[in-house]
C-alpha positions in Angstrom: -9.6 -12.2 -5.9 -8.6 -11.2 -2.4 -7.6 -7.5 -2.0 -5.9 -5.6 0.7 -7.2 -2.0 0.7 -5.2 0.5 2.7 -7.0 3.8 2.9 -7.3 7.1 4.7 -10.9 7.7 3.7 -13.3 9.3 6.4 -15.3 6.6 8.2 -18.7 7.7 6.7 -17.5 6.5 3.3 -16.0 3.1 4.2 -19.0 0.8 4.2 -19.4 1.2 0.4 -15.7 0.4 -0.5 -15.4 -3.3 -0.1 -17.3 -5.2 -2.8 -16.6 -8.7 -1.4 -16.3 -10.3 1.9 -12.7 -11.3 1.0 -11.5 -7.7 0.9 -9.3 -6.7 3.9 -9.8 -3.0 4.7 -7.1 -1.3 6.7 -7.9 2.2 8.0 -4.6 4.1 7.9 -6.1 6.7 10.2 -6.0 4.1 13.0 -2.2 3.7 13.0 -0.5 5.9 15.6 3.1 4.5 15.7 5.6 5.1 12.9 8.2 2.8 11.5 11.4 3.6 13.5 13.8 2.0 11.1 15.1 -0.5 13.6 15.1 -3.4 11.2 13.5 -5.6 13.9 11.0 -6.9 11.3 14.0 -8.3 9.3 16.4 -9.4 12.1 14.7 -9.7 15.5 11.2 -11.0 14.6 11.5 -11.8 10.9 8.4 -10.9 9.0 6.7 -9.2 11.9 7.1 -5.6 13.1 8.4 -5.3 16.7 5.8 -2.5 17.4 2.7 -4.4 18.7 -0.2 -2.1 17.8 -2.3 -4.2 15.4 -0.2 -3.2 12.3 2.7 -5.6 13.1 1.6 -8.1 10.5 1.3 -5.9 7.4 3.9 -7.8 5.5 2.2 -11.1 6.1 -1.1 -9.6 5.1 0.4 -8.6 1.8 1.4 -12.2 1.2 -2.2 -13.4 1.5 -3.7 -11.2 -1.2 -3.5 -11.0 -4.9 -4.2 -7.2 -5.1 -2.9 -4.4 -3.0 -4.9 -1.1 -3.3 -3.8 2.2 -1.8 -6.5 4.8 -1.5 -5.0 8.1 -0.4 -5.7 11.8 -0.2 -3.4 13.4 -2.8 -0.5 15.1 -0.9 1.8 16.9 -3.3 1.9 13.9 -5.7 2.3 11.4 -2.9 0.3 9.4 -0.3 -1.0 11.0 2.8 1.2 10.6 5.9 -1.2 7.9 7.3 -1.1 5.8 4.1 2.7 6.2 3.8 3.0 5.1 7.5 1.2 1.8 6.8 3.2 1.3 3.7 6.4 1.8 5.7 5.2 -0.7 8.3 4.7 -3.3 5.4 8.5 -3.5 4.7 8.6 -7.0 6.2 7.0 -8.2 3.0 10.5 -8.2 1.5 13.8 -9.6 2.8 16.7 -7.5 4.1 18.9 -9.0 1.4 19.5 -7.4 -1.9 19.3 -8.6 -5.5 19.7 -7.0 -8.8 16.5 -6.7 -10.9 16.5 -4.9 -14.2 19.9 -3.4 -13.4 18.7 -2.0 -10.1 19.2 -3.1 -6.5 16.1 -4.2 -4.6 15.2 -6.3 -1.7 14.5 -10.0 -2.3 11.2 -11.7 -1.9 10.2 -13.1 1.5 6.9 -14.5 0.1 6.5 -16.0 -3.3 3.2 -14.2 -3.9 2.0 -12.7 -7.2 0.8 -9.3 -6.1 -0.7 -6.4 -8.2 -0.5 -2.9 -6.7 -2.9 -0.2 -7.7 -3.7 3.3 -6.3 -6.5 5.8 -6.1 -5.6 9.4 -5.3 -8.5 11.7 -4.4 -8.4 15.4 -4.3 -7.0 18.0 -6.6 -3.7 17.4 -8.3 -1.7 19.2 -10.9 -0.4 17.3 -14.0 3.1 17.3 -12.4 1.7 15.9 -9.2 -0.1 13.2 -11.2 3.2 12.2 -12.9 4.9 12.1 -9.5 2.2 9.9 -8.0 2.3 7.5 -11.0 6.1 7.2 -10.7 5.8 6.6 -6.9 3.3 3.7 -7.4 5.5 2.3 -10.1 8.5 2.4 -7.8 6.5 0.7 -5.0 5.5 -2.0 -7.4 9.2 -2.6 -8.4 10.3 -2.6 -4.7 7.6 -5.1 -3.8 8.3 -7.2 -6.8 4.7 -6.7 -7.8 2.8 -6.1 -11.0 1.8 -2.5 -11.6 -2.0 -2.1 -11.7 -3.8 1.1 -12.5 -3.3 4.5 -10.9 -6.6 6.5 -10.7 -7.1 10.2 -9.9 -10.6 11.3 -8.7 -12.1 14.3 -7.2 -14.7 12.8 -4.8 -15.4 9.9 -2.5 -18.2 8.7 -4.8 -15.7 8.4 -7.6 -13.4 6.4 -5.3 -16.2 3.9 -4.8 -16.8 3.7 -8.6 -13.1 3.0 -9.2 -13.1 0.1 -6.7 -16.1 -1.5 -8.4 -14.4 -1.3 -11.8 -11.2 -2.8 -10.5 
């Protein structure tokens, strides 16, 4: 199973995270340009972000994996700004056109890929923040037309590694 792992974990912990050579690790701390909402990835260069900084093919990367894992410092029940930025730059995974799914409007599929999305939040969260984080990951799964995997909450980097091994 090929996994795309987007993380904001400090460099000294990275080497232990990938359990197979097929895993694709993306360090969200390396992204320095934000999505500008120009819709270029939909209209000008379909499927590819117009910002050329090494993160322009995030949508395509999603199409090549069966599992998408977000590892993020817990930030008020959400992803860190770095992880959110990479997620925003992945919008080209879907089409600009809308369709109704389960009575809600969502973007259509660009790639016919069966994707599962999971998340690991590290740090201290209140129960309300955990509920918010779970709702966020669920909404991301719906928006990406993906299966919802597990959402884990851990206190330490060592626990993040254990969760990845169990996945």
